[in-house]
N, C-alpha and C positions, 0 to 999 in steps of 0.2 A: 274211576274210569280213565282219567288223565294218566295215572301211573300205568295202567294196563296198556294204553296206546304207546307210551314211551318205551315200555319193555318190548312191545311188539316191533317197533321200529328198529330197536337194537338187534333183535333176533333176525331181522331181515337184512342185516349187513350195513346199517347206517354207521357213519364214522363215530367212533367212541372218542370222547374228549381226552386230552392229555391229563386233565385233572382226575378223571375217572380212573385212568390207568394207574396213575401214581397213588391215588387213594387206595385202590385195590391191592397194589403191590405193598404199600405200607401196612395194610391190614394183614396181609399174608405174613409179612415179616414179623409183625408184632405177635401173631398167633404162634409163630415158630419159636420166638425168643423165650427163654425162661423168665419167670416172674422176677422182677428186680427185688433185691434184698440187700441187707447190709453186708452180706458175704459175697454176693455175686451181682455186680452191676455192669458187667462187661468192660470193666476198667481195671487198672492196676490196684491191687489191694494195699500195697505199701508205697510211700513216696519214693520216687527215683532219686538218683544222685543229684547233688547240687550243681550249680554252674561251675565250669572248669576253665583253666587257662588255655588249653588247647583242645579243640574239638576232635572227635573220632567218628569213624563210620559206624553204622549199625553193625552189630555182630552178625546179622543175616546177610550183609553185603561185604564180600571180601575179594574184590578184583585184585589181580596180581600181574606183574610183568612176568615174562618168561625169560629168565636169565640163561646165558650160556657163554662162557669165556668173557670177552670184553663187549658183549652185546646183550641187551635186555629189551624185549619187545612189548609194545603197548597192547593191552587186551581190547582191541577195537570192538570186538563183539559185545563187550560189557558196558560200553560207554553210550552216552546220550548227548545230543547237541554237538558242538564242534570244539569246545575247549577241553583239552586233556588235563586232568588234575596233575599238578606238578610232580607228585610222587609216582605217577604212572607214565610220565613222559619217557619215551624210549631212551636207552643209553647206548652210546657207542664211543669207546675210547681205545687208545692204542697201547697204553702201558699203565692202566689203573688211574684212580682219581687222586690228584695231589691235594694236600692240605695247605691252604694259603691264608696267611693272617692278613685280614683287610687293612690292618694298621700299618703294615709294611709293604703293601701292594704298590707297585709302580708300573706305569705304561710309558715306554719310550717311543717317541715319534721322531724319526730322523731320516737321513738320506737326502734326496733332492728337495729340501725345504729351506726356507730362509731362516727359520728359528727352531733348531732342534730343541725339543721340550720333553721333560719328564713330568707326567701327570700322576698325582695320587688319586685314590678313590674319591676323596673329598673334592679334589679339583673337578673331576668328571661330574660329580653331582651338583656342582655350582652352575653348570651350563643349563640352558633351557631343556627340560625333560620332555620327551615325546614317548607315546605308546602306540603300538600297532599290533594287530592280530595277524599272524601268519603261520604257516606250517613249516616244519623242518622234516627232511626225509633223507635217509641214508641212500647213497647212489646204488648200493647193493641190495635194495629192498625187494627181494623176491625169494621166498622159501616155500618148498613143497616136499620137504624130507619126510613128512608124515603120510605121504601118499593120500589116499582117500580120507584119512583122518586128520588132515590139515585144517586148522582153524584160521579165521581171518588174522589172528594174532601172529601165527607162524607165517602166513602167506605174505602179509605186508605190514606187520606191526612195527616196522622201523620208520614210521611216520607219526608225528604228533603235532598238536597245535596249541599255542599259548598266546597270551597277551604279553608282549615284551615291552619293557620300559628302559630308557637310557637316553643317550645323546646321539644326535645324528653325526655320522663320521665326517660329513662335509663341514660341520661346525668346527671340529678339531683341525681338519686340514686347512681351513681358512685361518684358524688361529696361528698355525705354524707357518703358513705361507708356502703353498706348493709352487715349485718352479715349473716353468712352461715345458721343459723337456721331460718331466715325469709322466709316465704312461701306465705304470704298474706299481703295486705296492705288495710287500711281503708281510703276511700276518704270521706271527710266531707265538706258539703257546708255551706255557710254563710247566707242562707235564714232562715226565721222564722221557717220553718219545720226542720231545721238542717238535711237535706237529707244526709244519710250515706249509703255506700255500701262497702262490702268486695270484693276485686278483687285479683285473683291469681297473684302472683309476676311475673310469667312467661310472663303475658301480658305486664307488664311494660318493660321487656327486648325484647319484640317483636316489637310492633308498636304503643304503647301508647304515647300520647302527652299531654303536658300542653299548651293549645291553648289560645292565647290572640288576635287573629285577624281572621276575616272571610271575604272572598271575597275581600281582599285587604284593609279592614278597621278594626278598633278595634271592638271586639265583640259587638253586640247589647245587651242592658241590659237584655232582655228576653232570650238571648242565653248565659248568664253567665258572663257578663262584671264585672270585667276586666279580669278574668281568669277562665277557665273551664278545666275539664279533658276530653280528647277525646280518646275513645277506639274504633277504627274502627271495624265495624262488630258486636259489642256488643249492647245489648238492650239499648234503650235510657236512662233510669233512672240511669244506672250505669255510664254514662258519666256526672258525678256530676258537676253542675254549681256553680258559685260563690265560687270556691274552696278555702278553707282556711286551711285545715289540711290533712296531709298524715301520717298515723301511721302504721309502719311495725310490723308484729307479726308472730308467728308460725302457727296460726290457724285463720279461719274466725271469725268475731266478732259477728255474729248472731244478726244483728240489726233488728229493726222492719220492715224495708223495704225488708228484705230477709227471714223473717219468716212468719209473718202474711200477708205480701204483696209479690208480685212477685214470688210466688211459683206456680207450675202447678199441680193441682189435676189430677190424671190419672184415666183411666177407671177401673184399678184393685184395686183402693182404696188407692194406695200410692201417693206420691207427688214428683214431680221433682223439685229440688232446684238448684240454681246457673246455670240455663239454659241461659247462657249469649248470645250465638250466635244466630243471626237472620237468619232463614232458607231462602232458595231461594224462590223468589216470583216474580210475574209479574202482571201487570194490563193494560188493554186496556184503553187508555185515549180518543181515538177518532176512530170510532164513539161511543158516549156515551150519556146518558141522559143529557140535553134535546134536543139533535140534531135531525134533521129530514133529512133522506137520499133521494136522487133522484136516480132512476135506472141508472146504468152505473158504471164506474170505480171510486173507492175510495181507499185510503190507510188506512189500519187498523194500528194504531199507538199506542205505549205504552212504558212503562219502565219496566225493570227487574233488580233485584239486589239479592245479596247473601252475608251474613256475613262471609261465608267460603272462599271467593275468587272471581274469575271471573265468569261471566255468559258464559257458554259453548254454549248454543243455546236456542232459544225461538221458540215454536211451536204454531201455530194458527189454530183453527178449526172454520169453518163457517157453520157447520151442527150439532152443539150441542155436539161435541165430538166424532162423528162417525169416522171422518178422520181428520188428522192433516197435516199441511204444515209448512215447516221451514221458519221462518221469516228472514229478513236481519237485522243484527246487525250493528248499526252505530258505527264507531270507534272514538276515541280509547276505547277499552273495558278494563276498569281498575278494579283491584281487590277491592272488598268491596265497589262498587260504582254503582250508577244507570247507566244502559245501555239502550239506545234507540233502539227500534226495529220497523220494518215496513213490511207490506205485502200488495201488490196491490191485490185488489179484485173487481171483476165485479159483482155487485148486480143486480139480474134479476127481482127484484120487488116482489119476493115471501117471505113469512115470514122466518126468519132465526135467529139462535142464534150463536153469535161469542164469542170465549173464547181464552185464552192464558195460556200457562204453561211454566215455566222456568226450565232449567237444568243447574246446576253449575259445576264447574271443578271437584268436588268430585264425580259426577255422581248422586247426589241427584236430584230427580224429584219432582217438586211441586205437592202435592197431591190434589185430589178432597175432598169435604167436608165430604163425607161418610168415606173415608179412614182415614182422620184426626180425626174424631169423634170416630172411632173404637179404636184408640190408646189412645187418650187424654180423652175421655169421654165428657159429655155435661156440666160439671162444669168448664172446663178450660176457663180462661179469657185471657190468654196471649199466644203469639207466634202462633196465628191463621193465617195461610198463604194459605188458600184454593184457588183452581182455581175458578175464578169468570167470569161472562160473561154478555153480553147485548143481549136482544132480539129485533129484528127489525120486526115491523108489515108490512102488505101489504101497508099501507099508508106511510111507511118510518119512522114512529115515533120510536125512540130508547128508550127503557126502561131497567132498571136494572133487571137482571134475579134473583130476590131475592129468588125464590123457590129453587135455587141451593145451597144456604147457610142457609137454615132454617130447 
């Protein structure tokens, strides 16, 4: 009689316990699974390979950079979290990757200093080590050559994030004794292009580093092995790789890379020079091309970053910018670092356009393409950080909304 009443209550819509649901699901699963035997236990039949010296990815996971000339873009759409695996960190160099023997490596610090000094790699490693997580981004990080078939990787895959380890540049400068009249320093690389950039001295005493490790291991050759300059929040090319010389002076050096290159022509006919800081930006990495959606709930995911500090908020639009909703930021939200964001969205099967925009701690709001062009003009090649989006057709196919940045 009690069992009959319990069954009657259930049939009338009473809540079913979690245990009952799980028990029923388990029973269904066991009924579906084949009977266990010595030949088929749902596990590997033979032992796998033994422990190895160097780990590898699963054969089912093969993320790759997209190389082209002296550029290789990070597959943002394939990554999780905020740390980029070292072998997928974007590449950008001007004359190939040099091979430098760490045993003969030397870093000269001279100019307006009391004690010009040559440091070996061993010398640098004897100073107190520091580690920090921050992004790097090429100042030319906007691509849409694929039209509607552009992926996040082509769109803005020239940004990556790592944990960098090294010595604070301020420590070295205190060691050599910077003279009061010094206001700038020249960073020079050891590559065939002899990459050189002038950097304000105040950056050295803020958060600049001399990095020799990335994500727990020595720098990869394409990331500047054995030593690079790291300037959190500054445009990528100023973070000189294969660093061999620091020259302190009273004025900028006006090198090729900061006169004929890396200046920003503006709409009023002038040019913006020494525009080091990367402005706030965001990109949706999923859903994105070439994904295909099914109606129902999905999470809109992406990353946001700012060279001026922390991301304050990210807003997402699912109606082409008519209305905006605040996304959830995944912690920890670090300064000058990629921050993950997400927003749950129930797609009803109708065509839609999804977009994101970032706001950083200074109140700066990521602009749309028209606003950016009005200030910068159409000749600007650098520091392009417009709002971008993806359009979703009635069939669920996701394409890049290229018309919004053309």
